[in-house]
C-alpha positions as CSV (number, residue, x, y, z in Angstrom):
1,M,0.0,0.2,0.0
2,M,1.5,3.5,-1.0
3,N,0.6,7.0,0.1
4,V,-0.5,9.0,-3.0
5,L,-1.2,12.7,-3.5
6,V,-3.6,13.8,-6.3
7,T,-4.3,17.7,-6.9
8,G,-7.4,18.6,-8.6
9,S,-9.1,15.5,-7.3
10,G,-12.7,17.1,-7.0
11,R,-13.7,16.1,-10.5
12,G,-12.5,15.2,-14.1
13,I,-9.2,13.4,-14.4
14,G,-8.1,14.1,-11.1
15,R,-11.0,12.5,-9.5
16,A,-10.6,9.4,-11.9
17,I,-6.8,9.1,-11.0
18,A,-8.0,9.3,-7.2
19,L,-10.5,6.5,-7.7
20,K,-7.9,4.3,-9.5
21,F,-5.5,4.2,-6.7
22,L,-8.2,3.8,-4.3
23,N,-9.6,0.8,-6.3
24,E,-6.0,-0.7,-6.3
25,G,-5.8,-0.4,-2.3
26,H,-3.8,2.7,-1.9
27,N,-4.1,5.6,0.4
28,V,-5.0,8.7,-1.3
29,Y,-4.9,12.3,-0.5
30,G,-6.6,14.9,-2.3
31,I,-6.2,18.5,-2.7
32,D,-8.6,20.8,-4.3
33,I,-10.5,24.0,-4.1
34,L,-13.7,22.2,-4.6
35,D,-15.5,19.7,-2.2
36,S,-15.2,16.1,-3.0
37,S,-17.8,13.3,-3.8
38,I,-15.4,10.4,-3.1
39,D,-16.4,8.2,-0.1
40,N,-13.7,5.9,0.9
41,K,-11.9,5.2,4.2
42,N,-8.5,5.5,2.4
43,Y,-9.3,9.0,0.9
44,T,-8.4,12.3,2.8
45,H,-9.7,15.3,1.2
46,I,-7.8,18.6,1.6
47,K,-9.9,21.6,0.5
48,K,-7.0,24.3,-0.5
49,D,-5.7,26.1,-3.3
50,I,-2.7,24.9,-4.6
51,R,-1.1,28.5,-4.7
52,D,-1.4,28.6,-0.9
53,K,1.8,29.0,1.3
54,D,0.3,27.0,4.2
55,L,-0.2,23.7,2.7
56,P,-0.4,21.0,5.2
57,N,2.5,18.6,5.8
58,I,1.5,15.0,4.5
59,D,4.1,12.5,5.7
60,S,5.6,9.4,3.9
61,L,4.1,10.4,0.3
62,N,5.2,7.7,-2.4
63,I,3.5,9.1,-5.5
64,I,2.6,12.6,-6.4
65,I,0.4,13.5,-9.3
66,Y,-0.1,17.1,-9.9
67,N,-3.2,17.6,-11.9
68,A,-4.9,20.7,-10.8
69,G,-5.2,23.6,-13.1
70,V,-7.6,25.8,-14.8
71,S,-8.3,26.4,-18.4
72,N,-9.3,30.2,-18.3
73,E,-6.8,32.6,-19.7
74,E,-6.8,35.3,-16.9
75,D,-5.6,32.5,-14.3
76,A,-3.7,30.0,-16.4
77,I,-0.2,31.2,-15.8
78,D,-0.7,31.8,-11.8
79,V,-2.5,28.5,-11.3
80,N,-1.2,26.1,-13.8
81,L,2.4,27.1,-13.8
82,S,3.0,29.1,-10.5
83,G,0.6,27.1,-8.5
84,T,1.8,23.8,-9.7
85,M,5.5,24.7,-8.9
86,N,4.3,26.0,-5.4
87,I,2.7,22.7,-4.4
88,S,5.4,21.0,-6.1
89,E,8.3,22.6,-4.1
90,K,6.3,21.7,-0.9
91,Y,5.9,18.0,-1.7
92,S,8.4,16.8,-4.2
93,Y,11.4,16.6,-2.1
94,G,10.2,14.3,0.5
95,D,12.3,11.3,1.3
96,S,9.9,8.6,0.6
97,V,8.8,10.0,-2.9
98,K,9.3,7.5,-5.6
99,S,7.4,9.0,-8.7
100,I,5.9,12.3,-9.7
101,L,3.6,12.8,-12.7
102,F,2.5,16.1,-14.2
103,I,-0.8,16.4,-16.1
104,A,0.1,18.9,-19.1
105,S,-1.8,19.3,-22.3
106,A,-1.2,18.2,-25.9
107,S,-1.8,21.8,-26.9
108,W,1.7,22.6,-25.7
109,I,3.0,20.7,-28.7
110,N,1.4,22.5,-31.4
111,G,0.3,25.9,-29.6
112,S,-3.4,25.1,-30.8
113,E,-5.3,26.7,-27.6
114,F,-5.5,29.9,-25.8
115,K,-1.9,31.6,-25.6
116,Y,-1.7,31.7,-21.8
117,Y,-3.1,28.2,-21.2
118,V,-0.6,26.9,-23.9
119,A,2.4,28.7,-22.4
120,S,1.6,27.4,-18.8
121,K,1.2,23.7,-20.0
122,G,4.7,24.1,-22.1
123,A,6.4,25.5,-19.2
124,I,5.2,22.6,-17.0
125,V,6.7,20.3,-19.2
126,S,10.0,22.1,-19.0
127,Y,9.5,22.3,-15.1
128,M,9.1,18.4,-15.3
129,K,12.3,17.8,-17.0
130,H,14.1,20.1,-14.7
131,L,12.7,18.2,-11.8
132,A,13.5,14.8,-13.3
133,L,17.2,15.9,-13.6
134,E,17.3,17.2,-9.9
135,L,15.6,14.2,-8.4
136,G,16.9,11.7,-10.5
137,K,20.0,11.5,-8.1
138,K,17.6,10.3,-5.5
139,G,16.1,7.7,-7.7
140,V,12.7,9.4,-8.4
141,L,10.9,9.2,-11.7
142,V,9.3,12.3,-12.9
143,N,7.5,12.3,-16.1
144,S,4.2,14.0,-17.4
145,I,1.0,13.0,-19.7
146,S,-0.2,15.5,-22.2
147,P,-3.8,14.4,-23.0
148,G,-5.7,15.6,-26.0
149,A,-9.7,16.2,-26.0
150,V,-11.1,14.6,-22.6
151,E,-14.6,14.4,-21.8
152,T,-14.7,16.6,-18.5
153,L,-16.6,19.7,-17.4
154,F,-14.1,22.0,-19.0
155,N,-15.4,20.6,-22.2
156,K,-19.1,20.6,-21.3
157,H,-20.0,23.2,-23.8
158,I,-18.7,21.1,-26.7
159,I,-20.0,17.8,-25.6
160,E,-23.4,19.1,-25.4
161,D,-23.5,20.7,-28.8
162,K,-23.6,17.5,-31.2
163,I,-22.4,19.3,-34.4
164,L,-19.5,21.0,-32.6
165,Y,-18.6,17.5,-30.7
166,N,-18.5,15.5,-33.9
167,K,-16.7,18.4,-35.6
168,V,-13.8,18.1,-33.0
169,K,-13.8,14.2,-32.9
170,A,-13.1,14.4,-36.7
171,E,-10.1,16.1,-35.9
172,S,-8.5,13.1,-34.6
173,I,-7.4,9.9,-36.3
174,L,-9.5,7.6,-33.9
175,D,-12.7,9.9,-34.1
176,K,-13.1,9.9,-30.5
177,W,-12.6,11.6,-27.2
178,I,-10.4,10.5,-24.4
179,K,-12.4,9.2,-21.0
180,P,-10.9,10.5,-17.8
181,E,-10.5,7.0,-16.5
182,E,-8.1,6.2,-19.5
183,I,-6.0,8.9,-18.4
184,A,-6.1,7.5,-14.8
185,E,-4.8,4.0,-16.1
186,W,-1.9,5.8,-17.8
187,A,-1.1,7.7,-14.4
188,Y,-1.3,4.4,-12.6
189,F,1.2,2.7,-15.2
190,I,3.5,5.3,-15.3
191,T,4.0,5.8,-11.5
192,T,3.7,2.4,-10.3
193,V,4.9,-0.1,-13.2
194,N,7.2,1.9,-15.0
195,K,10.7,1.7,-13.3
196,S,12.9,3.2,-16.0
197,M,11.1,6.0,-17.9
198,T,11.6,9.8,-16.5
199,G,12.0,13.1,-18.0
200,E,9.3,12.2,-20.6
201,D,6.1,13.6,-21.7
202,I,3.5,11.2,-23.2
203,L,1.1,12.1,-25.7
204,I,-2.3,10.6,-25.5
205,D,-4.6,12.4,-28.0
206,N,-6.2,9.6,-30.3
207,G,-3.8,10.7,-32.9
208,E,-5.1,14.5,-33.2
209,I,-1.4,16.0,-33.7
210,L,-0.6,13.3,-36.2
211,K,-3.4,14.0,-38.6
212,S,-3.0,16.2,-41.4
213,N,-4.5,17.1,-44.7
214,F,-1.8,16.3,-47.3
215,I,-2.3,18.6,-50.5
216,W,-0.6,17.7,-53.7
């Protein structure tokens, strides 16, 4: 049994990741500004903003998954980058930490979304690589996942518009979106099964970035 920290565990990808680890029998601490609907004796919910300076001490963390973030432009740099670095500096250097995972976004690769959001996610990947170099001396694995379109509340306005939803799906090779539970499976594999990969970003986007229209 491991002690796992998941930020942004109140909903979406973070909630799915927390539930995955709980279902596998681990202790999970969740940090979110939202309340949590998770009802499990091995789950501890901490209602906090990742930008706060008075984050609680959590002993003997083994796995940390930094998922919390926002999609609105006005807060993207402050929350997604500065907030994530703030909470990382609090927990990443613990003596019992074995694996760290950041949730970035496929948009940092091609710059296709809003500028501050894209910049914040690209910076997170750069920070991840720096942390991998720094913590590799202690044997800690540090990686990130960059999901494409995921069926979460962030994308509710698209999901509820059938025409727009089908148009966005058609931009991928596999003509579908990703379920939060699929990202949770990847997060579990990278942080528990993986023993040799570090400093890497994994793109999970149904082939959206690969797809292009060839004109001759």
